[in-house]
C-alpha positions, 0 to 999 in steps of 0.5 A, spaced: 599 407 844 594 406 849 596 403 856 593 396 854 598 396 848 604 398 852 609 393 856 608 394 863 613 390 866 621 391 864 624 385 860 626 379 864 623 382 871 616 379 870 612 375 865 606 376 862 603 370 866 604 374 872 599 379 869 592 378 872 588 380 866 592 375 862 588 369 859 592 364 854 588 363 848 589 356 847 587 352 854 589 345 851 595 344 856 590 343 861 588 336 857 595 334 858 594 332 865 590 326 867 586 327 873 586 322 879 593 319 877 599 320 881 606 320 878 611 315 880 617 317 883 624 314 882 623 312 874 619 306 875 615 304 870 608 302 872 604 296 870 597 296 868 592 301 868 594 308 868 598 312 863 606 312 862 609 314 869 603 314 873 599 309 877 592 309 879 590 310 886 591 304 890 596 301 885 603 300 887 606 296 881 614 296 880 619 293 875 623 292 880 623 284 882 623 282 889 628 276 891 628 272 897 635 271 901 632 264 904 636 258 903 633 253 898 634 246 897 639 244 891 638 238 887 645 234 887 648 227 886 651 223 892 658 221 888 660 217 895 654 213 896 654 211 889 661 209 888 660 205 894 654 201 891 657 201 884 663 197 887 659 193 891 656 191 885 663 190 881 665 185 887 659 181 886 660 180 879 667 178 880 665 173 885 661 170 879 668 168 876 671 165 883 670 159 887 667 160 894 668 153 897 675 149 899 676 143 895 671 145 890 671 148 883 664 150 883 664 158 881 659 163 883 656 163 876 655 155 877 652 156 884 647 161 881 645 157 876 644 151 880 640 156 885 635 158 879 634 150 877 632 149 884 627 154 884 624 152 877 624 145 879 623 144 886 620 151 888 623 156 893 622 152 899 628 147 897 632 153 895 632 155 902 633 148 905 639 147 901 642 153 903 643 155 896 639 162 898 645 165 901 650 165 895 644 167 890 642 173 895 649 175 895 650 175 887 643 178 886 643 183 891 650 186 888 646 187 882 641 191 885 646 195 889 650 196 882 643 199 879 642 203 886 649 206 885 647 209 878 641 212 881 645 215 886 648 220 881 642 223 878 641 230 881 635 230 887 634 234 893 636 227 897 637 220 896 634 217 903 629 213 899 634 210 895 639 209 901 633 205 905 632 200 899 640 199 899 640 198 906 634 193 906 638 189 900 645 190 904 642 186 910 640 181 905 647 180 903 650 180 909 645 175 912 647 171 906 655 172 908 654 171 916 649 165 916 654 160 912 660 163 916 657 162 923 655 155 920 662 154 919 664 156 926 667 163 924 673 160 920 674 164 915 680 160 912 675 155 910 672 159 904 676 161 898 677 168 894 669 168 892 667 168 899 671 174 900 668 178 895 662 176 897 664 179 904 666 186 900 659 186 897 656 186 904 661 191 907 660 196 901 653 196 901 652 197 908 657 203 908 654 206 901 646 205 904 648 208 910 651 214 907 645 216 902 640 214 908 644 219 913 645 225 908 640 230 908 638 235 903 643 241 901 641 248 902 644 253 897 646 261 898 643 263 891 637 268 892 631 265 888 625 270 886 619 270 890 613 267 887 
C-alpha cells in the first residue's frame, strides 16, 4: 500500500478535510448559499425578496407588528344626556293631556291645534301677536328634544354638536315658559299642572344639552396598531 493510500491520521483526531490535498468531488454545496444575502436572526421570517431566512441588503422586514401605546378616542353614547332629553320629551307629551291655564279646560293638545290653525289661516305674525307661540314652542321643542335624546345613545367620539342643537331648542322652550310667567308677575300659582310640565321640559332640556355640550371625547387605553 502506498503512502497516498494509507490513512495518515488516526481515527477521531483529524478529518479528511484537514488534508490540504483533499478536494471534494462534488462542489454543488457551494450553490446552497446565495451570495449577497444576510441571515435573519431571531427566527423572523422576511417579507419580500430574498430567500427564506434571508433579507436583501437594506431591507428590514419582520413579522412582528408595531403597536402604539398612545390613547385613542373611544366611540360611546351619552346615556345621562340622553336620559334628560328623553324625559324632557316625555314631559312635553304629558303636557298635551293637561290643562295649562286656570279657569279653562283647554288642554295642551287643544292649544297646539289652535296654534296650527292660526298659522294656516292668518300666518306666523298672528301666532306671535296672540301669544300662542309660547305653548307651541314648548310642545314642539319637547318633541325635538326627545329625538335628540335618542340620537345621544348612538356611539360617537363626542355629542357636542347634538348638545348645541339641544341647547338652542331648550332656550326657545325656556322663553316659551318665562314670557307668560313674567307677564303674570311671576305668580306661578295662577297656572295649572300642564304649565308645570312645561317648566320641566325647559329645565330637563337645558341640563341634558349642557351635559352633552360640555362632555369631551373619552380616551381608551387599548393599544392600536400603527398604520
